[in-house]
C-alpha positions in Angstrom: 125.7 30.6 -1.8 122.2 31.5 -1.1 121.9 35.4 -0.4 119.0 36.7 1.5 118.4 39.9 0.1 115.4 41.5 1.4 115.4 44.8 0.2 111.9 45.8 -1.2 110.2 48.3 0.9 106.6 47.2 2.3 103.7 48.4 1.2 100.2 49.8 2.6 100.8 52.7 4.8 102.6 55.6 3.7 105.0 57.7 6.3 101.8 60.4 6.7 99.6 57.6 8.1 102.4 55.8 10.6 100.1 57.5 13.6 100.3 59.7 16.7 103.4 58.1 17.9 105.3 58.2 14.5 105.5 54.8 14.3 103.9 51.9 12.6 101.8 49.5 14.4 102.7 45.5 14.3 100.8 43.8 11.6 100.8 46.9 9.1 103.1 47.4 6.7 104.7 50.6 6.1 107.3 52.3 3.6 108.9 54.6 6.1 112.1 52.3 6.6 112.8 49.6 4.1 114.4 46.1 5.1 117.8 45.8 5.4 119.6 43.0 3.7 120.5 40.7 6.7 122.5 37.7 5.8 120.5 34.5 7.7 122.0 31.7 9.4 122.4 29.3 6.4 124.4 32.2 4.6 127.2 31.9 7.1 126.8 28.2 7.8 125.4 28.2 11.3 125.6 25.1 13.4 122.3 23.7 14.3 120.9 25.0 17.3 121.4 22.6 20.3 118.0 23.0 21.8 114.7 24.5 20.8 115.1 28.3 20.0 112.0 29.9 22.4 109.9 32.6 20.5 107.6 34.6 22.7 104.5 35.5 21.6 104.9 39.2 22.1 107.5 42.3 20.9 110.4 43.0 22.6 110.7 46.1 24.5 114.2 47.1 24.4 116.7 47.8 21.3 120.2 46.5 22.9 123.2 47.7 21.5 126.9 45.8 22.3 130.0 45.1 20.9 132.0 42.0 20.6 135.0 43.4 22.5 137.0 41.8 20.1 139.5 43.1 17.6 139.0 46.2 15.0 139.5 44.4 12.4 140.5 46.0 8.8 138.9 43.2 7.1 135.6 44.7 5.9 134.4 41.8 3.7 131.4 39.5 4.2 133.6 36.7 4.4 134.9 38.0 7.5 132.1 38.7 8.7 130.8 35.2 8.6 133.7 34.4 10.1 132.8 36.4 13.3 129.4 34.8 13.1 130.9 31.5 13.3 133.1 32.5 16.1 130.6 34.1 18.1 128.1 31.0 17.9 131.1 28.7 18.6 132.4 30.2 21.6 128.7 31.0 23.4 128.0 27.2 22.3 131.0 25.6 23.3 132.6 27.7 26.1 129.3 29.3 27.7 127.1 26.1 27.0 124.2 28.1 25.4 121.9 26.4 22.7 123.0 29.4 19.9 124.7 32.4 19.5 123.3 34.9 22.2 122.5 38.0 20.3 119.8 37.8 17.7 121.6 40.1 15.2 125.5 41.1 14.0 126.2 44.2 12.4 130.1 43.8 11.3 133.0 46.3 11.0 132.3 46.1 7.3 128.5 47.1 7.3 126.8 43.7 7.0 123.7 42.4 9.4 124.2 39.0 10.1 121.2 36.9 11.5 122.6 35.2 14.8 120.2 33.2 16.6 118.4 31.0 14.6 114.8 31.7 13.7 115.5 35.9 14.3 115.1 37.0 11.1 112.1 35.3 10.7 110.6 36.3 13.6 111.8 40.2 13.0 110.2 40.1 9.6 106.6 39.0 11.1 107.3 42.1 13.7 104.8 40.7 16.3 106.6 38.0 18.2 110.2 37.8 20.0 113.2 35.2 19.7 114.6 34.8 23.1 118.4 35.4 23.1 121.2 35.2 25.9 123.1 38.4 25.9 121.3 40.6 28.5 121.1 38.8 31.9 117.7 38.9 33.6 116.0 40.7 30.5 116.2 38.3 27.8 112.7 37.7 27.3 112.5 41.4 26.5 115.3 42.6 24.7 116.6 42.3 21.2 120.2 42.4 20.9 122.8 43.5 18.1 126.6 43.0 18.5 129.1 45.3 17.0 131.9 43.8 15.9 134.6 45.5 17.4 135.7 47.2 20.9 134.5 50.6 20.9 136.1 51.9 24.7 138.0 54.3 23.1 138.3 54.4 19.2 134.8 55.0 17.4 133.0 52.7 15.3 133.4 52.6 11.0 131.4 54.8 8.8 129.8 51.5 7.2 129.1 50.1 10.7 127.4 53.0 11.9 125.6 53.3 8.9 124.3 50.1 8.8 123.4 50.1 12.6 121.0 53.2 11.8 119.2 51.6 8.9 118.9 48.4 11.3 117.7 50.0 14.4 115.4 52.2 12.7 113.6 49.3 10.9 113.9 47.1 14.1 111.9 50.2 15.9 109.7 50.3 12.8 108.5 46.7 13.0 107.9 46.4 16.6 106.5 50.0 17.1 109.1 51.0 19.9 110.2 54.4 20.7 113.6 55.3 20.6 113.6 55.9 24.1 113.9 52.2 23.8 117.2 51.8 22.0 119.8 50.9 24.9 122.9 50.0 25.7 124.3 46.8 27.1 125.2 48.8 30.4 121.9 50.3 30.7 120.5 46.7 32.3 123.8 44.9 33.4 127.1 45.8 34.9 129.1 46.0 32.0 131.4 48.6 30.1 129.5 47.3 27.0 129.2 48.6 24.3 132.3 50.7 25.2 132.5 54.4 26.3 132.7 55.6 22.7 129.7 54.0 21.4 128.1 54.2 24.2 128.4 58.3 23.9 126.8 57.9 20.6 123.6 56.5 21.4 121.9 59.9 21.5 122.8 60.2 18.1 121.7 57.0 17.0 118.3 57.7 18.5 118.0 60.9 16.6 119.1 59.5 13.3 116.6 56.7 13.7 113.5 58.8 15.2 114.7 61.1 11.5 114.1 58.0 9.3 110.6 57.6 11.0 109.5 60.8 11.5 109.3 61.2 14.9 110.5 62.7 17.9 114.0 61.5 19.8 113.0 60.3 23.4 115.9 59.5 25.8 115.4 56.6 27.6 115.7 56.8 32.1 119.1 55.4 33.0 121.5 55.0 35.7 125.3 55.6 35.6 127.9 53.1 35.5 130.6 53.8 38.3 134.3 51.5 37.7 137.6 51.9 39.5 139.4 54.6 39.3 136.0 57.1 39.5 136.0 59.1 42.6 133.4 62.1 43.4 130.0 62.4 45.1 128.6 59.5 43.4 131.1 56.7 44.3 130.6 58.4 48.2 127.1 57.8 47.8 127.0 54.6 46.4 129.2 53.7 49.5 127.0 54.6 52.0 123.9 53.0 50.4 126.2 49.8 50.1 126.8 50.2 54.0 123.0 50.7 54.3 122.8 47.3 53.2 125.6 45.6 55.3 128.4 45.7 53.5 130.3 47.2 56.2 133.7 46.7 55.1 133.3 49.3 52.0 135.4 52.2 52.8 133.6 56.3 53.2 136.2 57.8 51.0 134.6 58.5 47.7 137.0 56.4 45.7 136.4 53.3 43.5 138.9 51.1 44.3 139.9 47.7 45.0 137.8 47.2 48.1 134.9 48.8 46.6 134.6 47.0 43.7 135.2 43.6 46.1 132.3 45.3 48.2 130.1 45.4 45.0 130.9 41.9 44.0 129.4 41.4 47.5 126.4 42.7 47.0 125.4 41.8 43.9 126.2 38.1 44.9 123.9 38.7 47.5 121.4 40.3 45.6 121.1 37.7 43.1 122.1 40.5 39.8 122.8 39.0 36.6 126.1 39.3 35.2 126.4 39.0 31.2 129.3 39.4 29.5 129.7 40.5 26.1 130.7 38.2 23.5 134.6 39.3 23.6 135.6 37.5 26.7 134.8 36.5 30.3 135.4 40.1 31.4 136.1 39.5 34.9 137.4 42.3 35.4 133.8 44.2 35.1 132.3 41.6 37.7 132.3 44.4 40.6 131.3 47.4 38.3 128.0 49.2 39.9 125.8 50.0 37.3 121.6 49.9 36.0 121.1 46.3 37.8 122.2 47.4 41.3 121.5 51.2 41.6 117.5 50.5 41.7 118.6 47.5 44.1 120.6 49.9 46.6 118.0 53.4 46.7 114.7 53.9 48.4 112.3 56.5 48.9 114.3 58.5 51.8 113.5 61.9 53.5 116.6 63.6 52.7 116.8 64.3 56.9 117.1 60.7 57.8 120.2 60.1 59.6 121.1 56.8 58.3 123.3 55.7 56.0 120.6 56.0 52.9 119.8 59.9 54.2 123.8 60.6 54.1 123.8 59.0 50.5 120.9 61.5 49.7 122.4 64.5 51.1 125.5 64.1 49.4 124.1 64.1 45.9 121.9 66.8 46.9 124.9 68.8 48.5 126.7 68.3 44.6 123.9 69.0 42.6 123.5 72.2 44.2 120.1 71.9 45.6 119.3 73.1 48.9 117.3 70.2 51.0 114.6 70.7 53.7 114.1 68.8 56.2 111.1 66.9 54.4 112.9 67.1 51.0 111.5 63.7 49.3 114.3 61.2 47.3 112.0 58.5 45.6 113.6 56.6 42.8 113.4 59.1 40.0 115.0 61.8 42.2 118.1 59.4 42.7 118.6 59.1 38.9 118.2 62.4 38.2 120.8 63.3 41.1 123.3 60.5 39.4 123.2 61.7 36.1 
């Protein structure tokens, strides 16, 4: 078996020479974060791609953390990791009809990092281009994705997975000169619970750990909340008014995310052409009516809080819930909507 051991630190710049942003520039070497060991497609016996791998002549702008939504196996061996990689590729090619594995990299519960889509390791090592994957609907030309083996809706990742994830993300951020705000979860781009509530809640911790390795400050991204069945309260009520503002009048205005709102959200997303890209572990039809990052920007618009229409009502609901006193001239723009929805 050929093993890809890329563990020698790059030379050329010291940490102190990384620059004002604390990040190395593409094409310049740095010894800040050593390249992790990444097993390539030959190591795990990947099938050839069914088409041409698209390599874009630009860097990605986001590092996307996923979970496979598969079993939390107690087998932490490398061979098990290779079997996971083969299973993902077979599912993506045979069931989804994609040309190859969707994500660029896979991180196992045993802490092994494995190349997913062909050419991903080669291009990452160069640090100036991006292999287009198929893991974040509508954003695949700007995102490099890491599938983390397991399901993390209620349980935590293994220590070995976490350690390898921190190292890998720091290395990617260094290679592409990305700030920590570029580190996001799948749900920050698409309507999905991925990478699971537990792992998603640890993303600020991940950004902080990466920042320490890079010698820079941790910066959080701007995000939208994810609403799903069972949720209640002001955010749900505001979303219901916003859906009605877009002609989805069958949605109730009761502040409860029930079956009717799930169906209404599905309808709006379909009419608006919002892409849905579930993770590896299943088709996740139970997620197709969630309301998250792909939908909120289409629902909101700049509005005066005094406006009597459905959008104005939604704005007043959120302002009241936040304890902010809204005057007749209070302007609620996209940034304000996002802040009110945190």
